[in-house]
C-alpha positions in Angstrom: -3.8 -13.5 31.1 -1.6 -15.0 28.5 2.1 -15.5 29.2 5.0 -16.3 27.1 6.4 -19.8 27.8 10.0 -18.5 27.9 9.5 -15.1 29.4 8.0 -13.9 32.7 6.1 -11.1 31.1 2.5 -11.3 29.6 2.3 -12.2 26.0 0.8 -9.8 23.5 -2.8 -10.8 22.8 -3.6 -12.1 19.3 -5.8 -9.1 18.6 -2.9 -6.7 19.5 -0.6 -8.6 17.2 -3.1 -8.5 14.3 -3.7 -4.7 14.9 0.0 -4.0 14.9 0.6 -6.0 11.7 -2.4 -4.4 10.0 -1.4 -0.8 10.8 2.2 -1.5 9.8 1.1 -2.9 6.4 -1.3 -0.1 5.7 1.3 2.5 6.6 3.8 0.7 4.3 1.4 0.6 1.4 0.6 4.3 1.9 4.3 5.2 1.9 4.9 3.1 -1.2 2.1 5.0 -3.0 2.9 8.5 -1.7 -0.3 8.3 0.4 -2.5 7.6 -2.5 -5.3 5.4 -1.0 -6.6 4.2 -4.4 -3.2 2.9 -5.4 -2.5 1.4 -2.0 -5.8 -0.5 -2.2 -5.0 -1.7 -5.7 -1.6 -3.0 -4.5 -3.3 -4.8 -1.5 -6.0 -6.2 -3.8 -8.9 -4.7 -1.8 -11.6 -2.1 -2.4 -10.6 1.5 -1.8 -13.6 2.1 0.4 -12.7 -0.9 2.5 -9.2 0.4 3.0 -10.6 3.8 4.0 -12.9 2.2 6.6 -10.0 0.2 8.0 -7.9 3.3 8.2 -10.7 5.2 10.0 -11.3 2.3 12.4 -7.6 2.0 13.3 -6.9 5.7 13.5 -4.6 5.9 10.4 -4.6 9.4 8.8 -3.1 9.9 5.4 -0.9 12.9 4.6 -2.6 15.5 2.4 
């Protein structure tokens, strides 16, 4: 188990950090675009279908 050098508690695994950052970024993009997936993907510079797959994989649901 990973531990922080300065703290006595376990460190967050790298995968957890990446997941949290990814979810936060996708939610931010969706909020900026009024939950328009096409516009959010364009802002991120990725394909719309790839963004939709990432959202599904990480349990992110857009507002209708």
